[in-house]
C-alpha positions in Angstrom: -10.6 11.7 14.2 -8.0 12.2 10.9 -6.8 15.1 9.8 -9.0 17.2 6.9 -6.0 18.3 4.5 -6.4 16.9 1.4 -2.5 15.8 1.0 0.6 14.4 3.6 3.9 15.3 2.9 6.5 12.2 3.2 9.9 12.2 2.8 9.5 14.2 -0.4 6.8 12.2 -1.1 3.2 13.8 -1.6 0.0 11.4 -1.8 -3.5 12.9 -2.1 -6.4 11.3 -0.2 -7.4 9.2 -3.1 -4.3 7.4 -2.6 -4.9 4.2 -0.2 -2.5 2.5 1.8 -2.6 -1.6 3.2 -1.8 -2.2 6.6 1.5 -3.8 5.5 2.2 -0.6 3.9 1.7 2.1 6.0 3.5 0.0 8.6 6.4 0.3 6.3 6.2 3.9 5.7 6.1 4.4 9.9 8.3 2.1 10.7 6.2 0.5 12.7 4.6 -3.2 12.8 1.6 -4.4 11.3 0.5 -5.6 14.7 1.0 -2.0 16.3 -1.2 -0.8 13.2 -4.0 -3.2 13.9 -4.2 -2.9 17.7 -4.4 1.2 17.0 -7.0 0.2 14.1 -9.1 -2.0 17.0 -8.6 0.8 19.6 -10.5 3.1 17.0 -7.3 5.6 17.5 -6.8 5.1 13.3 -9.2 5.3 10.9 -9.8 2.6 8.5 -11.7 2.1 5.1 -12.9 -0.8 3.8 -13.0 -2.0 0.3 -13.2 -5.4 -1.8 -13.1 -6.5 2.1 -9.5 -5.0 2.7 -8.9 -3.0 4.9 -7.3 0.5 3.8 -5.8 3.2 5.2 -5.7 7.0 3.6 -2.5 7.9 2.4 -2.9 11.2 4.9 -3.0 9.3 7.9 0.9 9.0 7.6 1.2 12.0 9.5 -1.4 11.2 12.2 0.2 7.0 12.6 3.4 8.7 12.8 2.7 11.7 15.3 0.9 9.3 17.5 4.0 6.5 17.6 6.4 10.0 18.6 3.9 10.5 21.5 3.2 7.0 23.0 7.1 6.2 22.8 8.4 10.1 24.1 5.8 9.7 26.8 5.0 6.3 27.5 1.1 7.5 26.4 -2.0 5.4 26.4 -2.8 5.1 22.5 -6.1 7.0 23.4 -4.5 9.8 25.1 -1.6 10.0 22.0 -4.4 10.2 19.6 -6.2 13.0 21.7 -2.9 14.8 21.8 -2.7 14.5 18.0 -6.1 15.9 17.6 -5.2 19.2 19.7 -2.0 19.5 17.6 -4.1 19.7 14.4 -7.1 21.7 16.0 -4.0 23.9 16.8 -2.4 24.0 13.5 -5.6 24.6 11.4 -6.4 27.6 14.2 -3.2 29.3 12.7 -4.0 28.4 9.4 -7.4 30.0 9.4 -6.0 33.3 11.6 -3.0 33.2 9.0 -5.3 33.4 6.0 -7.7 35.9 7.9 -4.7 38.3 8.3 -4.0 38.1 4.7 -7.3 39.3 3.7 -7.3 43.4 3.1 
């Protein structure tokens, strides 16, 4: 359920997918608690990568985590519903980008 872009902009910083964040770093960047992040991982709402016995999150997940948290907060939404809405927002974004590229072709 993760976004397919290879970069994520965050407060002026751009991260590539090659960068990994710990759960604590993701919580700090997204202004959420580590418990909140862990619950979303357990609910399979947020994708996690295991490396050397540690759970890491792709830096491109920042946008997704923030969006899920925002939807949960604004609409008192269940985490799975917030993730589904986030998926749909990502799909619409991707379709618009695809259409824009198609329209640019001669």
